[in-house]
Backbone as CSV, one residue per row, in Angstrom:
resi,resn,N_x,N_y,N_z,CA_x,CA_y,CA_z,C_x,C_y,C_z
1,MET,15.367,-46.675,-38.022,15.601,-45.466,-37.242,14.811,-44.326,-37.879
2,SER,14.151,-43.549,-37.026,13.363,-42.436,-37.542,14.283,-41.321,-38.042
3,THR,13.725,-40.465,-38.855,14.480,-39.327,-39.380,14.972,-38.438,-38.245
4,ARG,14.116,-38.215,-37.255,14.498,-37.365,-36.120,15.707,-37.957,-35.386
5,HIS,15.684,-39.273,-35.164,16.811,-39.936,-34.487,18.076,-39.869,-35.339
6,PHE,17.912,-40.032,-36.631,19.054,-39.952,-37.548,19.685,-38.560,-37.465
7,ILE,18.861,-37.535,-37.506,19.352,-36.157,-37.405,20.042,-35.947,-36.057
8,ASP,19.414,-36.414,-34.979,20.003,-36.265,-33.640,21.366,-36.948,-33.556
9,ASP,21.477,-38.156,-34.110,22.759,-38.876,-34.106,23.832,-38.096,-34.856
10,LEU,23.458,-37.538,-36.009,24.417,-36.753,-36.790,24.857,-35.505,-36.013
11,GLU,23.899,-34.826,-35.382,24.228,-33.622,-34.627,25.145,-33.943,-33.447
12,ARG,24.920,-35.073,-32.775,25.804,-35.482,-31.678,27.219,-35.756,-32.178
13,ALA,27.339,-36.159,-33.452,28.653,-36.434,-34.046,29.312,-35.158,-34.572
14,GLY,28.647,-34.010,-34.392,29.231,-32.743,-34.818,28.772,-32.248,-36.174
15,VAL,27.809,-32.936,-36.770,27.291,-32.536,-38.077,26.238,-31.449,-37.884
16,VAL,26.329,-30.398,-38.680,25.333,-29.328,-38.655,24.514,-29.437,-39.928
17,LEU,23.222,-29.705,-39.754,22.295,-29.787,-40.881,21.424,-28.542,-40.872
18,SER,21.239,-27.961,-42.042,20.360,-26.797,-42.148,19.724,-26.806,-43.527
19,THR,18.786,-25.911,-43.711,18.122,-25.802,-45.012,18.211,-24.369,-45.507
20,LEU,18.201,-24.259,-46.819,18.175,-22.951,-47.466,17.428,-23.122,-48.773
21,ASP,16.290,-22.446,-48.897,15.470,-22.545,-50.109,15.219,-24.000,-50.503
22,ASN,14.762,-24.787,-49.539,14.458,-26.204,-49.748,15.652,-27.042,-50.192
23,ARG,16.853,-26.584,-49.857,18.062,-27.378,-50.101,18.601,-27.808,-48.755
24,LEU,19.189,-28.994,-48.714,19.800,-29.486,-47.494,21.268,-29.103,-47.481
25,LEU,21.685,-28.402,-46.446,23.082,-28.001,-46.292,23.699,-28.832,-45.171
26,ILE,24.891,-29.345,-45.423,25.554,-30.220,-44.458,26.955,-29.693,-44.194
27,ASP,27.255,-29.477,-42.924,28.598,-29.083,-42.504,29.044,-30.125,-41.491
28,ALA,30.066,-30.908,-41.861,30.471,-32.014,-41.004,31.987,-32.070,-40.854
29,PRO,32.435,-32.510,-39.681,33.872,-32.733,-39.513,34.357,-33.789,-40.512
30,LYS,35.583,-33.670,-40.899,36.156,-34.592,-41.868,36.031,-36.040,-41.380
31,GLY,35.589,-36.899,-42.278,35.498,-38.325,-42.002,34.195,-38.793,-41.384
32,ILE,33.322,-37.873,-41.003,32.059,-38.252,-40.358,31.060,-38.810,-41.381
33,ILE,31.010,-38.183,-42.548,30.035,-38.607,-43.556,30.625,-39.769,-44.364
34,THR,30.254,-40.970,-43.947,30.699,-42.176,-44.645,29.791,-42.415,-45.851
35,ALA,30.149,-43.378,-46.673,29.316,-43.717,-47.838,27.925,-44.152,-47.390
36,ASN,27.856,-44.913,-46.290,26.566,-45.370,-45.773,25.714,-44.179,-45.325
37,ILE,26.319,-43.244,-44.587,25.578,-42.065,-44.121,25.151,-41.210,-45.310
38,LYS,26.028,-41.063,-46.300,25.683,-40.286,-47.493,24.470,-40.899,-48.194
39,ASP,24.450,-42.228,-48.318,23.305,-42.904,-48.936,22.027,-42.651,-48.138
40,ARG,22.134,-42.724,-46.816,20.962,-42.488,-45.974,20.482,-41.047,-46.081
41,LEU,21.428,-40.101,-46.154,21.057,-38.692,-46.327,20.321,-38.481,-47.642
42,GLN,20.826,-39.082,-48.699,20.190,-38.929,-50.004,18.798,-39.560,-50.020
43,ALA,18.673,-40.737,-49.404,17.386,-41.438,-49.399,16.320,-40.685,-48.596
44,ALA,16.736,-40.025,-47.539,15.784,-39.347,-46.652,15.816,-37.830,-46.796
45,LYS,16.431,-37.344,-47.854,16.665,-35.909,-48.018,15.402,-35.059,-47.820
46,LEU,14.337,-35.397,-48.508,13.116,-34.576,-48.417,12.529,-34.600,-47.011
47,GLU,12.555,-35.767,-46.384,12.037,-35.875,-45.022,12.930,-35.109,-44.031
48,ILE,14.229,-35.138,-44.250,15.161,-34.386,-43.390,14.899,-32.892,-43.532
49,ILE,14.754,-32.431,-44.754,14.474,-31.007,-44.995,13.186,-30.601,-44.282
50,GLU,12.146,-31.418,-44.427,10.861,-31.116,-43.792,11.001,-31.082,-42.265
51,THR,11.706,-32.054,-41.710,11.910,-32.124,-40.265,12.681,-30.906,-39.764
52,LEU,13.737,-30.524,-40.480,14.529,-29.360,-40.077,13.714,-28.072,-40.167
53,GLN,12.885,-27.957,-41.199,12.071,-26.746,-41.338,11.033,-26.658,-40.228
54,LEU,10.473,-27.795,-39.831,9.520,-27.791,-38.719,10.225,-27.456,-37.415
55,LYS,11.435,-27.957,-37.263,12.226,-27.694,-36.062,12.584,-26.214,-35.957
56,LYS,12.802,-25.573,-37.121,13.205,-24.170,-37.159,12.117,-23.253,-36.657
57,THR,10.893,-23.514,-37.059,9.825,-22.589,-36.746,9.665,-22.377,-35.255
58,PRO,8.565,-22.407,-34.655,8.448,-21.892,-33.306,9.285,-22.583,-32.226
59,ALA,10.027,-23.596,-32.557,10.777,-24.328,-31.529,11.675,-23.404,-30.707
60,LYS,12.333,-22.469,-31.344,13.221,-21.574,-30.607,12.442,-20.660,-29.668
61,SER,11.239,-20.285,-30.073,10.468,-19.380,-29.238,9.841,-20.092,-28.041
62,LYS,9.909,-21.425,-27.996,9.341,-22.172,-26.886,10.243,-22.186,-25.656
63,MET,11.481,-21.767,-25.806,12.426,-21.794,-24.688,11.889,-20.943,-23.548
64,LYS,11.822,-21.578,-22.375,11.379,-20.859,-21.187,12.527,-20.806,-20.202
65,VAL,12.615,-19.703,-19.478,13.686,-19.499,-18.511,13.053,-19.344,-17.124
66,TYR,13.561,-20.118,-16.181,13.072,-20.054,-14.812,14.227,-19.681,-13.892
67,ARG,13.973,-18.802,-12.939,14.944,-18.493,-11.889,14.525,-19.340,-10.699
68,VAL,15.434,-20.139,-10.215,15.144,-21.080,-9.140,16.123,-20.832,-7.999
69,THR,15.629,-20.888,-6.789,16.500,-20.789,-5.620,16.418,-22.116,-4.877
70,VAL,17.584,-22.735,-4.719,17.681,-24.017,-4.040,18.692,-23.867,-2.904
71,ARG,18.226,-24.102,-1.687,19.083,-23.964,-0.502,19.798,-22.612,-0.477
72,GLY,19.062,-21.573,-0.866,19.602,-20.226,-0.834,20.467,-19.845,-2.025
73,LYS,20.720,-20.786,-2.923,21.536,-20.487,-4.100,20.636,-20.325,-5.315
74,SER,20.852,-19.216,-6.013,20.048,-18.901,-7.189,20.650,-19.543,-8.436
75,MET,19.785,-20.087,-9.298,20.248,-20.650,-10.562,19.206,-20.420,-11.635
76,THR,19.654,-20.548,-12.867,18.767,-20.405,-14.013,18.521,-21.785,-14.600
77,VAL,17.255,-22.092,-14.849,16.874,-23.353,-15.467,16.250,-23.037,-16.813
78,LEU,16.799,-23.638,-17.874,16.263,-23.445,-19.219,15.421,-24.648,-19.597
79,ASP,14.247,-24.392,-20.129,13.357,-25.462,-20.561,13.101,-25.324,-22.063
80,PRO,13.833,-26.081,-22.892,13.644,-25.991,-24.333,12.460,-26.807,-24.834
81,SER,11.833,-27.595,-23.966,10.772,-28.501,-24.418,9.463,-27.793,-24.726
82,GLY,9.255,-26.648,-24.122,8.011,-25.923,-24.359,6.823,-26.540,-23.635
83,LYS,7.089,-27.430,-22.664,5.977,-28.042,-21.946,5.260,-26.984,-21.112
84,PRO,4.016,-27.251,-20.744,3.258,-26.274,-19.956,3.985,-25.924,-18.659
85,GLU,3.803,-24.692,-18.216,4.486,-24.209,-17.018,4.182,-25.066,-15.798
86,SER,2.931,-25.481,-15.656,2.559,-26.304,-14.497,3.337,-27.618,-14.484
87,GLU,3.555,-28.193,-15.665,4.321,-29.439,-15.772,5.790,-29.212,-15.407
88,MET,6.336,-28.091,-15.834,7.731,-27.778,-15.520,7.894,-27.521,-14.021
89,LEU,6.942,-26.832,-13.413,7.011,-26.564,-11.982,6.978,-27.870,-11.194
90,GLU,6.125,-28.809,-11.607,6.069,-30.121,-10.950,7.390,-30.860,-11.117
91,SER,7.982,-30.741,-12.303,9.264,-31.381,-12.570,10.356,-30.813,-11.660
92,LEU,10.376,-29.485,-11.510,11.364,-28.846,-10.634,11.155,-29.252,-9.176
93,LYS,9.898,-29.312,-8.748,9.597,-29.725,-7.375,10.039,-31.168,-7.153
94,GLY,9.820,-32.010,-8.171,10.252,-33.400,-8.069,11.764,-33.525,-8.026
95,ARG,12.449,-32.680,-8.760,13.910,-32.735,-8.835,14.572,-32.218,-7.562
96,PHE,14.064,-31.086,-7.049,14.722,-30.454,-5.914,14.017,-30.711,-4.573
97,GLY,12.784,-31.163,-4.595,12.060,-31.492,-3.378,12.012,-30.347,-2.393
98,ASP,12.269,-30.661,-1.127,12.198,-29.667,-0.051,13.324,-28.644,-0.126
99,SER,14.340,-28.913,-0.963,15.454,-27.974,-1.099,15.079,-26.754,-1.942
100,LEU,13.970,-26.842,-2.648,13.533,-25.771,-3.536,12.910,-24.654,-2.713
101,ASP,13.545,-23.472,-2.767,13.046,-22.328,-2.007,12.022,-21.516,-2.807
102,SER,12.347,-21.237,-4.076,11.440,-20.417,-4.884,11.655,-20.653,-6.381
103,ILE,10.611,-20.345,-7.147,10.637,-20.427,-8.614,10.001,-19.156,-9.146
104,SER,10.655,-18.543,-10.114,10.036,-17.350,-10.739,10.284,-17.372,-12.229
């Protein structure tokens, strides 16, 4: 399992991983961090820190917000992937088809 998948699995289980001055900080619900998970965290510590630091940087600034009107109802669509706008517009058109009135 890749480091990214390992981190994602932990986050889905309610674990919050963060870094501070190249230290790995772990906040987890009681009982989540088993001996096996602790061993895996220790073995991959440097890679986890690096992955989290890369995730921290511009990832948050990539969030795009679209106002979409579908069948006369307005909604907000958030795109955290940072994909190009043209790709997101095609995705929205594919999702809503002829029901899509407008995108802004």
